[in-house]
N, C-alpha and C positions, 0 to 999 in steps of 0.2 A: 588597569588591572585586567588581565584577560582571564576569562572563565571558560574552560573547555566544556563541551557537551558531555564528556565523560564524567566531569565533576558534578554536573547537574543531576545525573541519575545515580552516580556513585556506584556503578556496578563493577564487578571483578570480571575481567575478560580473559579469554584464552586465545592462543594463536590458532590459525587454521590448521587442519589436519587432513592430508590426502586420504581418500577412502578407496578409490578404484579408478582405473583409466576409462575414459570415454572418448568417443570420436569427435564430439563437438561440445562447446561449453553449455549449450542449451539442452543438455541431456534430460533435464527434469521438466521439460515441457510435457504436457499441457499444464500451465499454472493452476487451472481450476481443479485438476485431478489431485487425489491424495495418493502419493506414491509410497507411503510408509505406514506401518502399523506397529503397535507395541502390545505384546500379549503376555500376561502373567499366567503361566501354566501351573504354578504351585509345585508341590512335590519336592520342595527344597531347591528348585531351579530359580536362577535369576530371571527377570523378565526378558523376553526375546523380542528384538526388533527385526522386522522383515522389510527390506527396501527393494522396490521393483524399479530396475534401471534398464533403459534401452541403450545398449552400448554401440549399436550400429557397426558391428564388426570388430571393435576393439577387443583384444584377447580372443578373437574368433567367436564372439557371442552376440546374440540379439537381445531380446527382452528376458531378463534374468532376475532371480531373487538373490539378494545378498543378506547375510544374517549377522546380527550382533547380539552378544550376551553380556555386554558391559555398558548398557544404557546408551548405545549408539556411538561409543568412543572409537571402536574398531569394528570392521566388517570383514567377513570372509564369504567367498562364493558358496551358494547353497544349492541352487537348482535352476534349470532353464524353465521359463514360462512359455515363450514362443521363440525358439532358437533361430529362426530364419531372419538374419540381420538385413536381408534385402527388402523386407517389409517392416517399416518402422512403426510397429505397434507400441502403444503406451497403455499403461494400466491405471485403473482407479480401484482402490482397495478399501474394504471395511473388515474389521474383526468382529466375528460373531462367536462369543464364548472363546474357546481355544482354537477355533477354526478361522480361516480367512476366505472371504468371498471376494471375487474380483471380476472386472470386465476388462477386455482389451480391444483396441481398435487402432486404425491408422491415424497418425498425426505427423504432419510435415508442413513446411511453409506454403507449399502449393497443394492443390487438391484437384484431381481429375477423375473422371469416371473410370472405374476398374472393377472387374468381378472379384478381385482379391480383397477389396476394401469392405470386409464383413465385420460384424461385431460378435464377440464370443463372451460367454459367462463361464466361470469355472470355480469350483470349490477346491481349496487346499485344506485337507483334514489333518488334524494333529494326531500323532501316534505317540502315545505315552511310553511305550516300550523302548523306542529309539530316540525319544525327545526330538522329533523333527516333524516335517509336514510333507504329505504326499498328495499329488493332484488327482482329482477325479477327471474323467473325460470332459473336455471343453464342449459346451453347448452353443451352437450358433444361434444367435438371437435375430440378427438382421442379415439377410443374404443379398449381397449386391450383384448386379449384372454389368454388362459392358456399357450400359447407358447411365449408370448412376454410381454412387459410392456412399458409404456410411463412415462417419468419423466422430471423434470427440465423445466417446461413450462414457456415461456416468452411471453410478450405482447408488441406490439408497435402500435402506431397510426400515419400514415403518414400524409403528408401535404394535401392530398386529403380527409382525414377523414376515410380512410380504416383501418380496424382493422386486424392486422397480429398476428397469434399465432404460435410460434415455440416450438418444444419439441424434445426430443431424444427418439428414439425407440430402445429398447434392442433387439439385434439379437441373433440367436441361437449360434453363435460362440463367443459371449461375446462382440462383437463390438456394435457400436451405429450408427444409422442413424438420421441425422437432418431432421425432417419432418416439413412441413409448411402448414398452411391453412389461407385463407383470407376471410374477409367479406366486401362486397361493399355496404351493406345496413344497416350499423349501428349495426351489431351483430345479426340480425334476422337469417341469414343463413351464413354458412361458406363453402368454396369450397377448396378442397385439391389442393395443388400445387405440382410441382416437388420437389423432395428432394433436400436439399441444400448441403448436404455433408455426408461423412461417415468416421468414425474413428475406429481404431482397438480395442479400449477399451471403457470404459464408457466415454461419452462425456459431455461437458459443454461449455457455452459461453454466449454471450450477443447479443440480437437483439435490435437495437437502431435507432430511427429516428433522423437524424441530418439535420434539414432544409428541403431541397427538396430531400433527399436521405434516404434510409434505409441501414444500415450496419449490417452485421452478422459476428461476430468474434467468433471463436470456436477452441477448443483444446481437449485434452483427459487426462485421468488418466495415470500417469507413462509412458508417451510416449517419452519424450525427442525428440520430433519432432517440426518443426516450427508451430507457431500459424497461422491459415488460416482465410481467410475472403472472403465474397462475398458482392457486392454492387449493389443496383438498384436505378435508377432514377425514382422519382414519376411520371414523365411525360410520361414514357414509358408504354407499355401495361403491364397488371398485371403480366403476366407470364414471363416478361423479367427481368432476373438477369444477372449480369456480371459473368464471369467464376470464378472458385475457384483459388485463388492465395495466396501466402505466405504474411501474414500481417507483421511478423517479425520472426527472426530466432529462438528465444527461445520459448519454450512451456509455457503454463500456468498450474500451479499446479492443478490437478484434472479437468482442463478445466474450472472451475467455481470459482476459487479463485481470484475474480476480482470485481471491482466496476467501473462503467462508467457513464459519464454524457455528454450530448451535450454541446458544449462550447458557443452556441448561435450565432455562426458565420459560421455554416456549417461543423464544425469539432467536435471532442470529446476529453475528457480527459479519459484515461484508467489507472487505478492503479491496478496492478496485482502482484501475487506471482509466480515466475518462478519455474521450476522443481528443482532448488537448494534451494528452500524455502527462497529466498530473495525477498524483496518488491521493485517494480520499478514503475515509471510513464513513460508513453509515450503519446504524443499528435498526434491525427489524423487530418490532414488538409483538409479532404474531399476526398482525393485520396489515400494518403499513410501515414504510421506511421513514426514519427521521431525517433531519437535516444532515448535510455532509460536513465532515471535518477535514480540512486540508492537512495531509501528512507530509507531502513533499511537493514543492512547487517547481523544481527543475524538471525539464522535459527531455525524455529520451525514449526511443522506440523499444529498447530492451528492458526498461525498468519494470519489475514485477514484485509482487509481495508474497509472503508466506506467513501464516498465522498459526499460533498455538494458544489454546485456552488452558490455564491452570486455575481451577476454582473459578473465582470471579475476575481474575486478571487475564487480560489479553496481551500476548506478545506478538509484535509485528516486525518481521524482518523484510528488508528490501534492498535492492542494488541501485546505486546512484552513480551516474556518469560524472567523472571528474577529469577534465582535460588537463588540469595542472599536474596530475600524477600519471597521465598517459593511460588511463584505464578507469576502473570502477571501484567504488567503496561498498562495503556492506554495512548498512545501518540497522538499528533496532530501536523500537519505542515500545513502551508498555502503557496499557489503558487500565487504570485502577480508580474505582469510585467515580467513574464518569469523566476522568481527566487523563489526557495523554502526557507522558513524560517528554522531556526534550530528547532528541535523537542521540544515540550512542554510536560511535563509529567503531565497528568490530574488525575491519580489515581495510588497509589502505595500500596494499601492494599494487603496482601499476600493471594490472592484468585485466583481461576481460572476465567478468563474473556474470555467468548466465543465470537463468531463472532459478530462484530459490524455492525450496519446499521444506515443509516441517510437519511434525506430527499434529494431527487435528487437536488432540487433547493429551494432557499428562496429569497424573494424579497429584493431589496436594501432598507436599512433603518432598517432592523431587528437589535436588540441589541445583540443577541446571536445565536450561531449555536449549536444545541444539537446533541448528538450521543447516541444511545441505544446499550446495550450489555447484555448478560446473565452472571450473576455472581453466582458462586457456590463454595463449598469447592474443588471440582474437576470436571473434564469434564463429569462425569457420575452420578452426584448427583443433587438433587433438589436445586433450588436456586431462584433468582428473576431476572426479567428484570430490568435493572438499567439505569438511565439517567445521563449523564454528559454533560457539555457544555463549549464552548469557546466563549469569548466575540467577537462580530463581529464589534463593533465600527462603526455602521452605514452601514454595508453591503459592505465591500470591501475598506473602507477608511483606512488610516494608523493606526497602533496600537497605544495605549497610550504610553506616555514616560515611560522609565524605572523607577522603584521605587528608592528612594534615596540611597538604599544600593547597587544598581547596578553600575558597572564602567561606566564612561561617554563615553568611546570609543566604536565604533561599529566594528564588524568584517566585513572586505571587502567581497564582493561576488566573487565567482570564475567566470572567464571569458573564454578566449580563451584556448583551450586545446593544450598543447605543445607536450605531449608524452603520450602514453598509451601502456601497455604490459600485456597481459593475459597469457603469457608463454605457449601457446598451441603448443609446439614443444618439441623435445627430444634431449638432448645433455648431455654427461657425462663430458664435459670439460669447458663449458662456458655458459653465458646467451645470447650470440650472438653478432653480430657486432655493435649493438647500445649501448653496455655496455662496460665500462672499469672497471676492477675488481681487488681487492686485496684479497688474500686467494683463496679458491676454491668454485665454484658454478656450479650447474647443473640445467637442466630443465627436467621434467619427462612427459611432455605432458599436465600436468594440472597446474603446479605451478613451481616457482623457489625454489631451496633448497640449503642452505649453506652446505658445505661439508668438513669443517676443523675446528678443535679446535685450536685457535691461540690467543695469547695475543695481537697481533696487530689488531685483528678483521677482519672478512670477510666484505668487503665493495664493493658494486657494484654501480656505478654511471652511469646514463643514459645520453649519450652524447648529445642527442637533447633537453635536459631539461634545458639548461642554462637560468637563470632568476634571478631577484632580488625579486620583489614583487610577490610571487606565493605560491601555496600550493601543497603538495605532499600527496598522500594517498595510502595505500596498506593494504590488508588483510594479517594478519600474525598469526601464531600459533607457540609458543615457548615451549609449554608443561610444563611450570613452571620450566624448567631446568636452564635457564640463561636468560639474557636480550636480547632484540632485538628491532629494531625500524626502523624509516625512517629519512632521513637527507635532509637538504636544504642548499643552499648557500655554498656547499662544494667546497673548494679549496685545493686539496691535502687531508690531514687529518683534516684540519681546517673545521668546519662545525657546523651548528645547528642540534640538533637531538631530536626527540621524542622517548623516550626509555620506553619499557614495562618491568617491573621488575618481578622477580619470586614471589614477595609478592603480585602481582596484582595491584600495584600502577604504576604511570607514572611519568617521569621526563622530563623536557625540559633542555637540556644541551648545552653548548658552548664548542666545542672541539678545542684544539690548535693543531698546526702543529706537535708537539712532541707526540701527542696522549693523553695527559692529558686533563682533562675537568673540567668545573665549572658547578655545578647544579644551574640553574636559578630559578627553581620552581618545586614543587612536589605536587601531588594530587592523590586521588583515581581514578582508571580507571572506576569504576562502574561495573566491571565484578565480578561475584560471585566466579570465580576461575581463577587463572592465567593459567590454562590448556586450557581455552577456546580460540578459535580463534576469532578475532574481526577486524574491519576496523579502522585503525589508520590514523589520518590526522594531519599534521603540516602545519601551515600557518605562513609566515613571510612577513612583509611589513614595509617600512620606513627605514630611515638611520640616523635620528637624533631626537629621538632614534629609535632603532629597536624594533618592537612589534611582539610578537609571540603568537599563540593560538594553543592548542592541543585539538583534539576531538577524542572520541572513539564511534564508531557506530553512528556517526552523531551528538553526543551531546558534546558541548564544556565543557571540564573538567578543563582546566587550561589556564590562560593568564598571560604573563609576559612581562615586558619592560626591554630591555637591554640598560642601559645608560653608560656602561663601555667604557673606551677608547679602550678596546679590542673587542668591538662589531664588528661583521662581516657586514659591511655596503654595500658591493658591491655584484654583481651577482655571482652565482656559480651553481653547478649542484645538482640535486636531486637524491636520491638513497636509498639503503637498507644497514642495518648494523646489525651484530651480531658477538659475539666472539666465537660462538660454531657451530658445525655441526648439521644438522638435523632440522633446523628451516624452516618452510614453509612460502612462500610469494606468494601472488596472487593479481590480479586486481590492478596493479600499474598504477597510473595516476598522471600527473602533469598539473596544470592549472595556468595561470596568474590570478592575483587578480585585481579587480576593486575597486578603492577607494570608501569608503562609502560616 
């Protein structure tokens, strides 16, 4: 019985809708910037959306405002922001009452010194009589010369109403300095502040107001260094910032492959791609960042995220490369009550789908949460800005019931972590003292590797993982040579296993003590090639009967129910399995399950 990820979240989806032409699919870069705002002007008018798009010459336009009066369903051209398409400025927007404050600056894949690469701040004031917005003169905040450049400007407004502009200055050695300026008079004048930090390569980050604090999180291109941060209290003097400290140990891809939103309680949600090109979520509680949650384990240079908060529910959109369709998919997940839903696939057309962007917040009661992205034949071709949406069901309320074709049972949520191993050590003999093993295994400092071709199979069981209702996950790559997988409830050779086959399909099996097995179910893995590495997860719960679910890269692909008298009803160990040498395993994790 196959259970699709759409049935897991049971959301009502809409087809994509073209919004406007763009020159390239990545028109919504920089991912860390907010390109859209929603403003409720009252007076009997529907809320207005303003979307800032760099069209790079498409329709003869540069950086422009597009406007929607139907909750982002359709847009029309409104006004130029910076019309010179030869200078690819991008904007970061915030709504202040009925007005819009923005900064714009240069953003492109490469960065060189140029006196054109300045940073500007600008107000767009609401005019009630004509129900539109008109710009005030732009104010230059950072002035480049022929030896330097400014880029990736960000804007924040603190709880005292001060406006903060942060950008990165290119240095002669290729590094970047995080520069800062503040206005205490509503944007009429800005005063330079002490630099916030420096990185050895091109930098990126996010400046965000979270209640009564400002938080600056930053990293750099190809650094493999910790992400760093600085925090200030709005009640302190303007020049007072906390010292630089590590936010968390992993870096952020290009420093700017992230989306962040205040949680409304003095913290923030941060979704980012790390230097290994995997997508993670972390929560900031006002002082420190918590542990990371893996959202997408497939790896691709173009994968990015966009987030929207509706009440206490976080919506996460992201693009995923799928070679099997000749392009990308758009996925979405929701975070509610501290738990992420399974991913929903919103678009599977075989096209390039560039960096997504979404509104920072939406009010409770909205019926849908939109996301925008650039769609084109490839990443360097003309295309369109496209809109897709996920039903909100009243802004954070429970999703609708599954459709009639969906199975009635729910997948339990993972809870307490029992054991984790990233295999960051080297041994030519074993996986270490926490493991019991059959066959041969080694660790090379990055992963576990099987080291024997044997008919009995290489099996490694984690001694601290004993459980009954739990799930095991591991990233593995078998190179389409033979099968490999993960096991649960193992008692000797008897175990449940999720096995990845050379054909690219998956099976859930029940092994007996003599090594023979019964296939309980089989399905497609969703991978375009069995040579690809992927994250495989097997969950087992219950004893009368035993239910099992198999997921690949976070998407449920197969569910089975074992009603046999031979079902493995008691607790056992979790581990790894393959009959051949040379299979790679990484990121092994075992967690207890909480009943739905």
